[in-house]
C-alpha positions in Angstrom: 112.5 154.2 108.9 111.2 150.7 109.2 112.0 147.8 111.4 110.6 145.3 109.0 112.8 142.2 108.6 112.8 141.1 105.0 110.9 137.8 104.5 109.6 137.4 108.0 106.0 137.2 107.0 106.5 134.7 104.3 108.7 132.6 106.6 106.0 132.6 109.3 103.3 131.8 106.9 105.2 128.8 105.5 105.7 127.5 109.0 101.9 127.8 109.8 100.9 125.3 107.1 101.0 122.1 109.2 98.5 123.5 111.7 96.3 124.9 108.9 96.1 121.5 107.2 95.1 119.8 110.5 92.4 122.5 111.2 91.0 122.3 107.7 90.8 118.5 107.8 88.9 118.8 111.1 86.4 121.1 109.4 85.8 118.8 106.5 82.2 118.2 107.5 81.3 121.7 106.3 83.0 121.0 102.9 81.1 117.7 102.8 77.8 119.6 103.1 78.7 121.6 99.9 79.6 118.3 98.2 76.2 116.8 99.1 74.5 119.6 97.2 76.8 119.1 94.2 76.2 115.4 94.1 72.4 115.9 94.2 72.6 118.2 91.2 74.6 115.6 89.2 76.7 118.0 87.0 77.9 116.6 83.7 80.8 119.0 83.3 83.0 121.0 85.6 84.5 124.5 84.8 87.2 126.1 87.0 87.8 129.8 87.1 90.9 131.4 88.6 93.9 133.6 88.2 97.6 133.5 89.4 98.4 130.9 92.0 94.7 130.0 92.2 94.9 129.0 88.6 97.5 126.4 89.5 95.2 125.2 92.3 92.3 125.0 89.7 94.5 122.9 87.4 95.0 120.5 90.4 91.3 120.4 90.8 90.9 119.6 87.1 93.1 116.5 87.6 91.1 115.5 90.7 87.8 115.9 88.8 88.8 114.0 85.8 90.6 111.2 87.6 88.5 110.8 90.8 85.1 111.8 89.6 85.5 110.7 86.0 83.9 114.0 84.8 85.2 116.2 82.0 86.7 119.4 83.3 88.1 122.6 81.8 89.7 125.9 82.9 87.7 129.0 82.1 89.1 131.9 80.1 87.5 134.8 82.0 88.0 137.3 79.1 85.5 135.3 76.9 82.9 136.7 79.4 84.4 140.0 80.5 85.8 141.2 77.2 83.8 139.3 74.5 80.4 138.9 76.3 80.1 135.1 75.5 77.0 133.6 77.1 77.1 129.8 76.6 74.3 127.5 78.0 75.7 126.3 81.3 72.9 124.1 82.5 74.2 120.9 84.2 77.6 122.5 84.6 79.4 123.0 87.9 81.5 126.2 88.0 84.1 126.4 90.7 85.7 129.9 91.2 89.0 129.8 93.1 90.3 133.0 94.5 92.3 133.5 97.7 90.9 137.0 98.1 87.6 136.6 96.4 88.1 140.1 95.1 89.0 139.7 91.4 86.4 141.6 89.3 86.7 139.3 86.4 86.1 136.2 88.5 83.2 137.9 90.1 81.7 138.7 86.7 82.3 135.1 85.4 80.6 133.7 88.5 77.6 136.0 88.3 77.2 135.3 84.6 77.5 131.5 84.9 74.9 131.4 87.7 72.5 133.4 85.5 73.0 130.9 82.7 72.2 127.9 84.8 75.5 126.8 86.3 75.8 125.6 89.9 78.4 128.0 91.3 80.8 127.4 94.1 83.4 129.9 95.5 86.5 128.6 97.1 88.2 131.5 98.9 90.2 132.5 102.0 87.8 135.4 102.6 84.4 134.3 103.7 82.8 137.7 103.3 84.2 138.4 99.9 82.1 139.5 96.9 82.8 136.2 95.2 81.2 134.3 98.0 78.2 136.5 97.8 77.9 135.9 94.1 78.2 132.0 94.2 75.4 129.7 95.3 77.7 127.7 97.5 81.1 128.5 99.1 84.1 126.7 100.7 86.1 128.6 103.3 89.8 127.8 103.0 90.4 129.2 106.5 94.1 129.9 106.2 93.9 133.2 108.1 95.3 136.5 107.1 98.3 136.3 104.7 100.6 139.3 104.9 103.3 138.3 102.4 102.5 139.2 98.8 103.6 135.8 97.6 100.9 133.2 98.4 102.1 130.3 100.4 99.6 129.1 103.1 96.6 130.2 101.1 97.8 128.2 98.0 98.4 125.0 99.8 95.3 125.3 101.9 93.3 125.9 98.7 94.7 122.6 97.3 93.6 120.8 100.4 90.1 122.4 100.4 89.7 121.4 96.7 90.8 117.8 97.5 88.4 117.5 100.4 85.6 118.8 98.2 86.2 116.5 95.3 86.8 113.5 97.6 83.5 114.2 99.4 81.6 114.5 96.1 82.8 110.9 95.2 81.7 109.8 98.7 85.1 109.7 100.3 86.0 110.4 103.9 89.2 112.4 103.3 91.3 109.5 104.6 94.3 110.4 102.3 94.4 113.8 103.9 94.1 112.7 107.5 97.8 112.9 108.4 98.8 115.8 106.1 99.4 118.2 109.1 102.0 115.9 110.6 103.5 115.0 107.2 103.8 118.7 106.3 105.8 119.4 109.5 108.1 116.4 108.8 108.6 117.6 105.3 109.6 121.1 106.4 111.9 119.6 109.0 113.5 117.0 106.7 114.0 119.3 103.7 115.6 122.2 105.6 119.2 121.3 104.9 118.7 120.4 101.3 116.8 123.6 100.7 119.7 125.6 102.2 122.1 123.8 99.9 119.9 124.6 96.9 119.8 128.3 97.8 123.6 128.4 97.8 123.8 126.4 94.6 121.3 128.6 92.6 121.7 132.0 94.2 123.4 133.3 91.1 121.4 131.5 88.4 119.4 133.6 85.9 117.3 131.0 84.2 115.2 128.2 85.7 113.0 125.6 84.1 110.5 123.7 86.2 108.8 120.5 85.2 106.4 117.8 86.4 103.8 115.3 85.2 100.3 114.5 86.2 99.3 115.8 89.6 102.7 117.4 90.0 102.3 119.7 87.0 100.5 122.3 89.0 103.4 122.3 91.5 105.8 122.9 88.7 103.7 125.9 87.5 103.4 127.3 91.0 107.2 126.8 91.6 108.0 128.8 88.5 105.7 131.6 89.6 107.1 131.7 93.1 110.7 131.9 91.8 109.8 134.6 89.3 107.9 136.8 91.7 110.2 136.6 94.7 113.6 136.3 93.1 112.9 137.8 89.7 114.2 134.8 87.9 113.4 134.0 84.3 111.4 130.8 85.3 109.4 128.7 82.9 107.3 125.7 83.6 106.5 122.8 81.3 104.8 119.5 81.5 107.4 116.8 81.2 105.6 115.6 78.1 105.6 119.0 76.4 109.3 119.6 77.4 110.4 116.9 75.0 108.3 118.4 72.2 110.7 121.3 71.6 111.7 123.3 74.7 114.3 120.7 75.6 116.4 122.1 72.7 117.1 125.1 75.0 118.4 123.0 77.8 122.2 122.9 78.3 124.8 123.0 81.0 123.8 126.6 82.0 120.2 125.5 82.7 118.9 124.9 86.2 116.0 122.5 86.2 113.6 122.0 89.2 111.8 118.7 88.7 108.8 118.0 90.9 108.5 114.2 91.2 106.4 112.2 93.7 105.7 108.5 93.9 103.0 107.4 91.5 102.2 107.5 87.8 103.2 111.1 87.3 106.6 110.6 88.9 107.1 107.4 86.9 106.3 109.2 83.7 109.0 111.9 84.4 111.9 109.4 84.6 112.6 109.3 80.9 112.2 113.1 80.6 114.8 113.7 83.3 117.2 111.2 81.7 117.1 113.3 78.6 117.5 116.6 80.5 120.3 115.2 82.6 122.0 114.0 79.5 122.1 117.5 78.0 124.1 118.6 81.0 121.4 120.5 83.0 121.8 121.0 86.7 118.7 119.3 88.2 117.2 119.7 91.6 114.6 117.0 92.2 111.8 117.8 94.7 109.3 115.2 96.0 108.9 111.7 97.4 110.4 110.2 94.3 113.4 112.6 94.2 115.8 109.8 95.0 114.7 107.8 91.9 115.9 110.3 89.3 119.2 111.7 88.1 119.8 115.0 90.0 122.6 117.1 91.4 120.4 117.9 94.5 117.4 116.1 96.0 114.9 117.7 98.3 112.9 115.1 100.1 109.1 115.2 100.7 107.0 112.8 102.8 105.3 110.1 100.7 101.5 110.2 100.5 98.8 109.1 98.1 99.7 110.6 94.7 96.4 112.6 94.6 97.4 114.7 97.7 101.2 114.9 97.0 101.0 118.5 95.6 99.9 119.7 99.0 103.2 118.7 100.4 105.7 119.0 97.5 105.2 122.8 97.2 106.3 123.4 100.8 110.1 123.1 100.3 109.8 125.1 97.0 108.3 127.9 99.0 111.2 127.8 101.4 113.6 127.8 98.3 111.9 130.8 96.9 112.1 132.6 100.2 115.8 131.7 100.7 116.8 132.7 97.1 115.1 136.0 97.4 117.0 136.9 100.6 120.3 135.6 99.2 119.8 137.8 96.1 119.1 140.9 98.2 115.3 140.9 97.9 112.3 141.0 100.2 109.9 138.1 99.4 107.3 139.8 101.6 107.1 142.7 99.1 108.3 141.9 95.6 108.7 145.0 93.5 105.6 146.1 91.5 103.2 143.5 93.1 100.2 143.9 95.3 98.3 141.3 97.3 95.1 141.6 95.3 95.4 142.0 91.5 92.5 143.7 89.9 91.9 142.1 86.5 89.0 142.3 84.1 
């Protein structure tokens, strides 16, 4: 017998995010210290290593690096090291390993190998005493606290904020764009509650969902698809809005649910034409973000407006609530999706 209420941990952890954002912003001086070392080393290229939700956070950091730092950046394929033994010269390279647990064996091996080959290595984790932190030269503590639900919520969003504060500090910024994220996160959760409940009722019986976004919002689209797949067992696929028009749009019809992540800025502007096409093919669109009122959609879920570069930290919040609600409505337990564990051991 158990008295566990399905989804209570995930719900609580979603609600904790405003406070976590405020606390992390207040600890930005520690992250700035890591940024000082990176700036002194003057890396010419940035590599990002991650798996799962952290891989979406790493993609967000790739956008930040290329746009804000004007440095080339790429996502590591860990198996080139762990399976094939590749040993490239990584002098003048910054390797950022992103892992909520810091316990993935493949990321540990990648970090150890990169450091041995000359890279400056930084671990971004929610577990300060993890093996990954010990392997990297520098570390950033996400500080989201223990996460009991299998589906990552607060650790994902806090990782985004930690990465933003790190990149912003490397360029000499003071984190001003993130100063009010705690309050804006709370207002977003409050303002979107009714629309999320409507979306749960509208999509509780759907089998197939397509998610899309452009620019900084693409990682949010990827994370949205993962959350819907792992909590509600939906066939969810994510596409860049640009890639969607290159072929996958042919599969879009009146039976397709489309979750579009669109916030104010260049990425949201670029998604307009895509959603015109998708809407024209009869798809049922739910738009999430600060620009949700600007696009054709059956449902709109509002998100507080921010600088575009930090919008992903907020726009994922109502999607987490949607994933939680859909899982419960479909008879699941988002705290413990079938077949999943909190830490996945990959090599």
